[in-house]
C-alpha positions as a Python dict, from the first residue, in 0.01 Angstrom:
ca = {
    (1, 'M'): (0, 0, 0),
    (2, 'A'): (-215, -148, -278),
    (3, 'G'): (-283, -516, -304),
    (4, 'F'): (-208, -729, -612),
    (5, 'E'): (-449, -915, -839),
    (6, 'Y'): (-412, -1096, -1172),
    (7, 'R'): (-697, -1271, -1343),
    (8, 'S'): (-643, -1449, -1672),
    (9, 'A'): (-856, -1350, -1965),
    (10, 'Q'): (-912, -1715, -2047),
    (11, 'T'): (-1197, -1879, -1856),
    (12, 'F'): (-1365, -2212, -1820),
    (13, 'R'): (-1738, -2174, -1781),
    (14, 'G'): (-1690, -1824, -1636),
    (15, 'I'): (-1415, -1927, -1391),
    (16, 'P'): (-1069, -1781, -1460),
    (17, 'I'): (-798, -2031, -1548),
    (18, 'I'): (-548, -1846, -1321),
    (19, 'H'): (-642, -1600, -1042),
    (20, 'V'): (-375, -1445, -816),
    (21, 'A'): (-488, -1210, -536),
    (22, 'F'): (-300, -1063, -243),
    (23, 'G'): (-445, -822, 4),
    (24, 'H'): (-342, -479, 115),
    (25, 'W'): (-281, -273, 427),
    (26, 'E'): (-556, -33, 531),
    (27, 'R'): (-524, 193, 830),
    (28, 'G'): (-266, -41, 992),
    (29, 'R'): (-464, -355, 926),
    (30, 'Y'): (-412, -618, 664),
    (31, 'R'): (-713, -692, 441),
    (32, 'A'): (-687, -1041, 293),
    (33, 'A'): (-793, -1105, -68),
    (34, 'R'): (-967, -1410, -210),
    (35, 'A'): (-852, -1593, -514),
    (36, 'G'): (-1085, -1822, -703),
    (37, 'G'): (-1003, -2005, -1020),
    (38, 'I'): (-881, -2331, -1177),
    (39, 'I'): (-540, -2233, -1041),
    (40, 'A'): (-584, -2002, -745),
    (41, 'I'): (-297, -1834, -551),
    (42, 'G'): (-353, -1585, -272),
    (43, 'D'): (-427, -1512, 89),
    (44, 'T'): (-742, -1729, 71),
    (45, 'A'): (-748, -1953, -232),
    (46, 'A'): (-1016, -2184, -374),
    (47, 'G'): (-969, -2378, -698),
    (48, 'V'): (-877, -2709, -853),
    (49, 'V'): (-512, -2623, -760),
    (50, 'A'): (-505, -2386, -463),
    (51, 'V'): (-197, -2226, -296),
    (52, 'G'): (-225, -1972, -12),
    (53, 'V'): (-248, -1905, 355),
    (54, 'V'): (-584, -2087, 353),
    (55, 'A'): (-649, -2314, 57),
    (56, 'L'): (-943, -2521, -52),
    (57, 'G'): (-918, -2734, -365),
    (58, 'A'): (-854, -3071, -524),
    (59, 'V'): (-486, -3007, -459),
    (60, 'A'): (-434, -2761, -172),
    (61, 'V'): (-104, -2632, -39),
    (62, 'A'): (-112, -2394, 252),
    (63, 'P'): (-64, -2366, 623),
    (64, 'V'): (-432, -2450, 647),
    (65, 'A'): (-525, -2684, 360),
    (66, 'L'): (-848, -2861, 275),
    (67, 'G'): (-888, -3077, -28),
    (68, 'V'): (-858, -3416, -198),
    (69, 'V'): (-478, -3393, -165),
    (70, 'A'): (-352, -3145, 98),
    (71, 'V'): (-14, -3037, 231),
    (72, 'G'): (16, -2786, 512),
    (73, 'V'): (60, -2726, 877),
    (74, 'V'): (-299, -2834, 931),
    (75, 'A'): (-411, -3059, 640),
    (76, 'V'): (-747, -3233, 593),
    (77, 'A'): (-793, -3437, 285),
    (78, 'A'): (-825, -3786, 142),
    (79, 'V'): (-444, -3785, 120),
    (80, 'S'): (-286, -3539, 357),
    (81, 'A'): (56, -3444, 487),
    (82, 'G'): (143, -3184, 750),
    (83, 'V'): (218, -3120, 1115),
    (84, 'S'): (-144, -3214, 1194),
    (85, 'A'): (-288, -3437, 913),
    (86, 'V'): (-634, -3592, 893),
    (87, 'G'): (-740, -3813, 598),
    (88, 'L'): (-775, -4159, 459),
    (89, 'V'): (-402, -4161, 421),
    (90, 'A'): (-229, -3920, 659),
    (91, 'A'): (134, -3835, 737),
    (92, 'G'): (247, -3589, 994),
    (93, 'V'): (361, -3529, 1348),
    (94, 'V'): (4, -3583, 1454),
    (95, 'A'): (-174, -3807, 1203),
    (96, 'L'): (-529, -3944, 1200),
    (97, 'G'): (-652, -4172, 922),
    (98, 'I'): (-706, -4525, 800),
    (99, 'H'): (-336, -4532, 704),
    (100, 'A'): (-151, -4298, 941),
    (101, 'V'): (215, -4237, 976),
    (102, 'G'): (356, -3999, 1236),
    (103, 'V'): (486, -3946, 1583),
    (104, 'V'): (140, -3942, 1735),
    (105, 'M'): (-91, -4141, 1512),
    (106, 'A'): (-430, -4307, 1522),
    (107, 'A'): (-551, -4548, 1253),
    (108, 'I'): (-927, -4561, 1234),
}
């Protein structure tokens, strides 16, 4: 089965405005794809706004999210929310931060 990729023709300094990329199955194994753009959506996404399985960006939404503002199962950011959240402001079941809210929390 083939993967899916969409890259907008519009760019900002050579970076696509929108990049969507999902992997494909090859010999019974899934090959993840990387998306990189101002708005990035995919298996692994990096951009100003990133959404994926693993996301890195100013605003990141993913099971594993890293950014300035992050939402995910594991979220690391200045402002983070998730099951495990680490950041200046953190909310989650397990939260670590200067301002932390959660079941298990530690304020630094």
